[in-house]
LOLO-580246 format. One record per residue: residue in one letter; x, y, z negated of N, C-alpha, C, O in turn; residue number from 0. Coordinates in steps of 0.2 Angstrom, whole numbers. Layout:
# residues N
+------+-------+-------+-------+-------+-------+-------+-------+-------+-------+-------+-------+-------+-----+
| type |  n_c1 |  n_c2 |  n_c3 | ca_c1 | ca_c2 | ca_c3 |  c_c1 |  c_c2 |  c_c3 |  o_c1 |  o_c2 |  o_c3 | seq |
+------+-------+-------+-------+-------+-------+-------+-------+-------+-------+-------+-------+-------+-----+
|    a |     X |     Y |     Z |     X |     Y |     Z |     X |     Y |     Z |     X |     Y |     Z | NUM |
...
+------+-------+-------+-------+-------+-------+-------+-------+-------+-------+-------+-------+-------+-----+
***
This chain:
# residues 112
+------+-------+-------+-------+-------+-------+-------+-------+-------+-------+-------+-------+-------+-----+
| type |  n_c1 |  n_c2 |  n_c3 | ca_c1 | ca_c2 | ca_c3 |  c_c1 |  c_c2 |  c_c3 |  o_c1 |  o_c2 |  o_c3 | seq |
+------+-------+-------+-------+-------+-------+-------+-------+-------+-------+-------+-------+-------+-----+
|    s |   227 |   121 |   -62 |   226 |   125 |   -68 |   231 |   130 |   -68 |   237 |   129 |   -65 |   0 |
|    f |   230 |   135 |   -72 |   236 |   140 |   -73 |   242 |   138 |   -76 |   247 |   140 |   -75 |   1 |
|    s |   241 |   133 |   -81 |   247 |   130 |   -84 |   251 |   126 |   -79 |   258 |   126 |   -79 |   2 |
|    s |   248 |   122 |   -74 |   252 |   119 |   -69 |   255 |   124 |   -64 |   261 |   123 |   -62 |   3 |
|    f |   252 |   129 |   -63 |   255 |   134 |   -58 |   261 |   137 |   -62 |   266 |   138 |   -58 |   4 |
|    n |   261 |   139 |   -68 |   266 |   141 |   -72 |   272 |   136 |   -72 |   278 |   138 |   -71 |   5 |
|    q |   271 |   130 |   -73 |   276 |   125 |   -73 |   280 |   125 |   -66 |   286 |   125 |   -66 |   6 |
|    y |   276 |   125 |   -61 |   279 |   124 |   -54 |   283 |   131 |   -53 |   288 |   130 |   -49 |   7 |
|    l |   280 |   136 |   -55 |   284 |   142 |   -54 |   290 |   143 |   -57 |   296 |   145 |   -55 |   8 |
|    i |   290 |   140 |   -64 |   296 |   140 |   -68 |   301 |   135 |   -65 |   307 |   136 |   -64 |   9 |
|    w |   299 |   130 |   -62 |   303 |   124 |   -60 |   307 |   126 |   -53 |   313 |   124 |   -53 |  10 |
|    i |   304 |   130 |   -49 |   307 |   132 |   -43 |   310 |   139 |   -42 |   312 |   141 |   -37 |  11 |
|    t |   311 |   142 |   -48 |   313 |   149 |   -48 |   320 |   150 |   -45 |   320 |   155 |   -41 |  12 |
|    y |   325 |   145 |   -45 |   331 |   147 |   -43 |   333 |   144 |   -36 |   337 |   146 |   -33 |  13 |
|    s |   328 |   140 |   -33 |   330 |   137 |   -26 |   329 |   143 |   -21 |   334 |   143 |   -17 |  14 |
|    p |   324 |   147 |   -21 |   324 |   152 |   -16 |   329 |   157 |   -16 |   331 |   160 |   -11 |  15 |
|    i |   332 |   158 |   -22 |   337 |   163 |   -22 |   344 |   159 |   -24 |   348 |   162 |   -28 |  16 |
|    a |   345 |   154 |   -21 |   351 |   150 |   -23 |   358 |   154 |   -22 |   362 |   153 |   -26 |  17 |
|    d |   358 |   157 |   -17 |   364 |   161 |   -15 |   366 |   166 |   -21 |   371 |   167 |   -23 |  18 |
|    l |   360 |   170 |   -23 |   361 |   175 |   -28 |   363 |   172 |   -35 |   367 |   174 |   -38 |  19 |
|    a |   359 |   166 |   -36 |   361 |   163 |   -42 |   368 |   160 |   -43 |   371 |   160 |   -48 |  20 |
|    q |   370 |   158 |   -37 |   377 |   155 |   -37 |   382 |   161 |   -38 |   387 |   160 |   -42 |  21 |
|    e |   381 |   167 |   -35 |   385 |   173 |   -36 |   385 |   175 |   -43 |   390 |   177 |   -46 |  22 |
|    y |   379 |   176 |   -46 |   378 |   179 |   -52 |   381 |   175 |   -58 |   384 |   177 |   -62 |  23 |
|    y |   379 |   168 |   -58 |   382 |   164 |   -63 |   389 |   160 |   -61 |   391 |   157 |   -66 |  24 |
|    g |   391 |   161 |   -55 |   397 |   158 |   -54 |   397 |   151 |   -53 |   402 |   147 |   -56 |  25 |
|    i |   392 |   148 |   -51 |   391 |   141 |   -50 |   391 |   138 |   -43 |   390 |   142 |   -39 |  26 |
|    s |   391 |   132 |   -42 |   390 |   129 |   -36 |   383 |   128 |   -33 |   379 |   129 |   -37 |  27 |
|    g |   382 |   127 |   -27 |   376 |   126 |   -24 |   372 |   120 |   -27 |   366 |   119 |   -28 |  28 |
|    f |   377 |   115 |   -28 |   374 |   108 |   -31 |   371 |   110 |   -38 |   366 |   107 |   -40 |  29 |
|    e |   374 |   114 |   -42 |   372 |   115 |   -49 |   365 |   119 |   -49 |   361 |   118 |   -53 |  30 |
|    v |   364 |   123 |   -44 |   358 |   127 |   -43 |   353 |   122 |   -41 |   347 |   122 |   -44 |  31 |
|    q |   354 |   117 |   -37 |   349 |   112 |   -35 |   348 |   107 |   -41 |   343 |   104 |   -41 |  32 |
|    f |   353 |   106 |   -45 |   352 |   102 |   -51 |   347 |   105 |   -55 |   344 |   101 |   -59 |  33 |
|    f |   346 |   111 |   -55 |   340 |   114 |   -59 |   333 |   110 |   -57 |   329 |   109 |   -62 |  34 |
|    l |   333 |   109 |   -51 |   327 |   105 |   -49 |   327 |    98 |   -50 |   321 |    95 |   -52 |  35 |
|    i |   333 |    95 |   -50 |   333 |    88 |   -51 |   331 |    86 |   -59 |   329 |    80 |   -60 |  36 |
|    w |   331 |    91 |   -63 |   329 |    89 |   -70 |   322 |    87 |   -70 |   320 |    83 |   -75 |  37 |
|    g |   318 |    89 |   -66 |   311 |    87 |   -65 |   310 |    80 |   -64 |   306 |    77 |   -68 |  38 |
|    g |   314 |    77 |   -60 |   313 |    70 |   -58 |   316 |    66 |   -64 |   313 |    60 |   -66 |  39 |
|    i |   322 |    68 |   -67 |   325 |    64 |   -72 |   320 |    64 |   -78 |   319 |    59 |   -81 |  40 |
|    m |   318 |    70 |   -80 |   314 |    70 |   -86 |   307 |    66 |   -85 |   304 |    64 |   -90 |  41 |
|    f |   305 |    66 |   -79 |   298 |    62 |   -78 |   299 |    55 |   -80 |   295 |    52 |   -83 |  42 |
|    f |   305 |    52 |   -78 |   306 |    45 |   -79 |   307 |    44 |   -87 |   304 |    39 |   -89 |  43 |
|    i |   310 |    49 |   -90 |   311 |    48 |   -97 |   305 |    49 |  -101 |   304 |    45 |  -106 |  44 |
|    f |   301 |    54 |  -100 |   295 |    56 |  -104 |   288 |    54 |  -102 |   283 |    57 |  -104 |  45 |
|    t |   288 |    50 |   -96 |   281 |    48 |   -94 |   277 |    44 |  -100 |   272 |    46 |  -101 |  46 |
|    i |   281 |    39 |  -102 |   277 |    35 |  -107 |   276 |    39 |  -114 |   270 |    38 |  -116 |  47 |
|    p |   281 |    43 |  -116 |   279 |    47 |  -122 |   273 |    52 |  -121 |   269 |    53 |  -126 |  48 |
|    m |   273 |    55 |  -115 |   267 |    59 |  -114 |   260 |    55 |  -113 |   255 |    58 |  -115 |  49 |
|    l |   261 |    49 |  -111 |   255 |    45 |  -111 |   252 |    44 |  -118 |   246 |    44 |  -119 |  50 |
|    f |   257 |    42 |  -122 |   255 |    41 |  -129 |   252 |    47 |  -132 |   247 |    47 |  -136 |  51 |
|    l |   255 |    53 |  -130 |   252 |    59 |  -133 |   245 |    61 |  -130 |   241 |    64 |  -134 |  52 |
|    s |   244 |    59 |  -124 |   238 |    60 |  -121 |   232 |    56 |  -124 |   226 |    58 |  -124 |  53 |
|    a |   234 |    51 |  -128 |   229 |    47 |  -131 |   226 |    51 |  -137 |   221 |    49 |  -140 |  54 |
|    k |   230 |    56 |  -140 |   227 |    60 |  -145 |   222 |    65 |  -143 |   219 |    69 |  -147 |  55 |
|    g |   222 |    66 |  -136 |   217 |    71 |  -134 |   220 |    76 |  -129 |   226 |    77 |  -129 |  56 |
|    l |   216 |    78 |  -124 |   218 |    83 |  -119 |   220 |    90 |  -123 |   225 |    93 |  -120 |  57 |
|    r |   217 |    92 |  -128 |   218 |    98 |  -131 |   225 |    98 |  -134 |   229 |   103 |  -133 |  58 |
|    v |   227 |    92 |  -137 |   234 |    92 |  -140 |   239 |    92 |  -135 |   244 |    95 |  -135 |  59 |
|    l |   238 |    88 |  -129 |   242 |    88 |  -124 |   244 |    94 |  -121 |   249 |    96 |  -119 |  60 |
|    v |   238 |    98 |  -119 |   239 |   105 |  -116 |   243 |   109 |  -121 |   247 |   113 |  -119 |  61 |
|    l |   241 |   109 |  -128 |   245 |   114 |  -132 |   252 |   112 |  -133 |   256 |   117 |  -133 |  62 |
|    v |   254 |   106 |  -132 |   261 |   104 |  -133 |   264 |   106 |  -126 |   270 |   109 |  -127 |  63 |
|    t |   262 |   105 |  -121 |   265 |   107 |  -114 |   265 |   115 |  -113 |   270 |   117 |  -111 |  64 |
|    v |   260 |   118 |  -115 |   260 |   125 |  -115 |   265 |   128 |  -120 |   269 |   133 |  -118 |  65 |
|    t |   266 |   125 |  -125 |   271 |   128 |  -130 |   278 |   126 |  -128 |   282 |   131 |  -128 |  66 |
|    l |   279 |   121 |  -125 |   286 |   119 |  -121 |   287 |   124 |  -116 |   293 |   126 |  -115 |  67 |
|    q |   282 |   126 |  -112 |   283 |   131 |  -107 |   285 |   138 |  -109 |   290 |   141 |  -107 |  68 |
|    l |   282 |   140 |  -115 |   284 |   146 |  -118 |   291 |   146 |  -121 |   295 |   151 |  -119 |  69 |
|    i |   293 |   141 |  -124 |   300 |   140 |  -127 |   304 |   140 |  -121 |   310 |   143 |  -121 |  70 |
|    c |   303 |   136 |  -115 |   307 |   136 |  -109 |   308 |   143 |  -107 |   314 |   145 |  -105 |  71 |
|    c |   303 |   147 |  -106 |   304 |   154 |  -103 |   308 |   158 |  -108 |   312 |   162 |  -106 |  72 |
|    i |   307 |   158 |  -115 |   311 |   162 |  -119 |   318 |   160 |  -119 |   323 |   164 |  -119 |  73 |
|    v |   320 |   153 |  -119 |   327 |   151 |  -118 |   330 |   153 |  -112 |   336 |   155 |  -112 |  74 |
|    r |   326 |   153 |  -106 |   329 |   156 |  -100 |   330 |   163 |  -100 |   334 |   166 |   -96 |  75 |
|    c |   327 |   167 |  -104 |   327 |   174 |  -104 |   333 |   177 |  -109 |   336 |   182 |  -108 |  76 |
|    i |   335 |   172 |  -113 |   340 |   174 |  -118 |   347 |   177 |  -115 |   349 |   182 |  -117 |  77 |
|    p |   350 |   173 |  -109 |   356 |   176 |  -106 |   355 |   183 |  -103 |   360 |   187 |  -104 |  78 |
|    s |   350 |   184 |  -100 |   349 |   191 |   -97 |   348 |   196 |  -102 |   349 |   202 |  -101 |  79 |
|    l |   345 |   195 |  -108 |   343 |   200 |  -113 |   350 |   202 |  -117 |   350 |   207 |  -119 |  80 |
|    f |   354 |   197 |  -118 |   360 |   198 |  -121 |   367 |   198 |  -117 |   372 |   197 |  -120 |  81 |
|    q |   366 |   199 |  -111 |   372 |   199 |  -106 |   377 |   204 |  -108 |   383 |   202 |  -108 |  82 |
|    e |   376 |   210 |  -109 |   381 |   215 |  -110 |   385 |   213 |  -117 |   391 |   214 |  -117 |  83 |
|    q |   381 |   211 |  -122 |   384 |   210 |  -128 |   389 |   204 |  -128 |   394 |   204 |  -131 |  84 |
|    l |   387 |   199 |  -124 |   391 |   193 |  -123 |   397 |   194 |  -119 |   402 |   192 |  -121 |  85 |
|    l |   396 |   199 |  -114 |   402 |   200 |  -110 |   407 |   204 |  -114 |   413 |   203 |  -113 |  86 |
|    k |   405 |   209 |  -118 |   409 |   213 |  -122 |   413 |   208 |  -128 |   419 |   209 |  -129 |  87 |
|    s |   409 |   203 |  -130 |   412 |   199 |  -136 |   417 |   194 |  -133 |   423 |   194 |  -136 |  88 |
|    h |   415 |   190 |  -129 |   420 |   185 |  -127 |   419 |   183 |  -119 |   423 |   178 |  -117 |  89 |
|    g |   416 |   186 |  -115 |   415 |   185 |  -108 |   413 |   178 |  -106 |   414 |   176 |  -101 |  90 |
|    a |   409 |   175 |  -110 |   406 |   168 |  -109 |   399 |   168 |  -107 |   395 |   163 |  -108 |  91 |
|    t |   397 |   174 |  -104 |   390 |   174 |  -102 |   388 |   170 |   -97 |   382 |   167 |   -97 |  92 |
|    t |   392 |   168 |   -92 |   389 |   164 |   -87 |   389 |   157 |   -89 |   384 |   153 |   -88 |  93 |
|    y |   394 |   154 |   -93 |   393 |   147 |   -96 |   387 |   147 |  -100 |   383 |   142 |  -100 |  94 |
|    f |   387 |   151 |  -105 |   381 |   151 |  -110 |   374 |   152 |  -106 |   370 |   148 |  -108 |  95 |
|    g |   374 |   156 |  -101 |   368 |   157 |   -97 |   366 |   151 |   -94 |   360 |   149 |   -93 |  96 |
|    v |   371 |   147 |   -90 |   369 |   141 |   -87 |   367 |   136 |   -91 |   363 |   132 |   -90 |  97 |
|    v |   370 |   135 |   -97 |   368 |   130 |  -102 |   361 |   131 |  -104 |   357 |   126 |  -104 |  98 |
|    l |   359 |   137 |  -105 |   352 |   139 |  -108 |   347 |   138 |  -102 |   342 |   136 |  -103 |  99 |
|    i |   349 |   139 |   -96 |   345 |   138 |   -90 |   344 |   130 |   -89 |   338 |   128 |   -88 | 100 |
|    h |   349 |   126 |   -90 |   348 |   119 |   -90 |   343 |   117 |   -95 |   339 |   113 |   -94 | 101 |
|    f |   344 |   119 |  -101 |   340 |   117 |  -107 |   333 |   120 |  -106 |   328 |   116 |  -107 | 102 |
|    g |   332 |   126 |  -103 |   325 |   128 |  -101 |   322 |   124 |   -96 |   316 |   122 |   -96 | 103 |
|    q |   326 |   122 |   -91 |   323 |   118 |   -86 |   321 |   111 |   -88 |   316 |   108 |   -86 | 104 |
|    i |   325 |   108 |   -93 |   324 |   102 |   -96 |   317 |   102 |  -100 |   313 |    98 |   -99 | 105 |
|    l |   316 |   107 |  -104 |   310 |   108 |  -107 |   304 |   109 |  -103 |   299 |   106 |  -104 | 106 |
|    n |   305 |   112 |   -97 |   299 |   113 |   -92 |   298 |   106 |   -89 |   292 |   105 |   -88 | 107 |
|    a |   303 |   103 |   -88 |   302 |    96 |   -84 |   298 |    91 |   -89 |   295 |    87 |   -87 | 108 |
|    i |   299 |    92 |   -96 |   296 |    87 |  -100 |   288 |    88 |  -100 |   285 |    84 |  -101 | 109 |
|    c |   286 |    94 |   -98 |   279 |    95 |   -97 |   276 |    91 |   -92 |   270 |    90 |   -93 | 110 |
|    g |   280 |    89 |   -87 |   277 |    84 |   -83 |   274 |    87 |   -77 |   272 |    83 |   -72 | 111 |
+------+-------+-------+-------+-------+-------+-------+-------+-------+-------+-------+-------+-------+-----+
***
């Protein structure tokens, strides 16, 4: 389905451009690969809660996961939208950006 396609596209965004992501955010290659690892970690944590949620019906499950994907994308866009303002104020754009990317990846991984 389109939702699954979006989830996998969000999940694998940084792996093909790992070198550019390392340079842009000033992080190591391991941290770029850790963006992918969140998928496996969150799978083990949220499999049972998602099974209970699926008992409420497919519509509820799809609405929850699509909403999480939307929030994930918004969270991941925040650093690039406010990059210049963050650089001018305190120069913490890379740390702030990486934290938001991790948070976004976690939200995406919860979708399963």
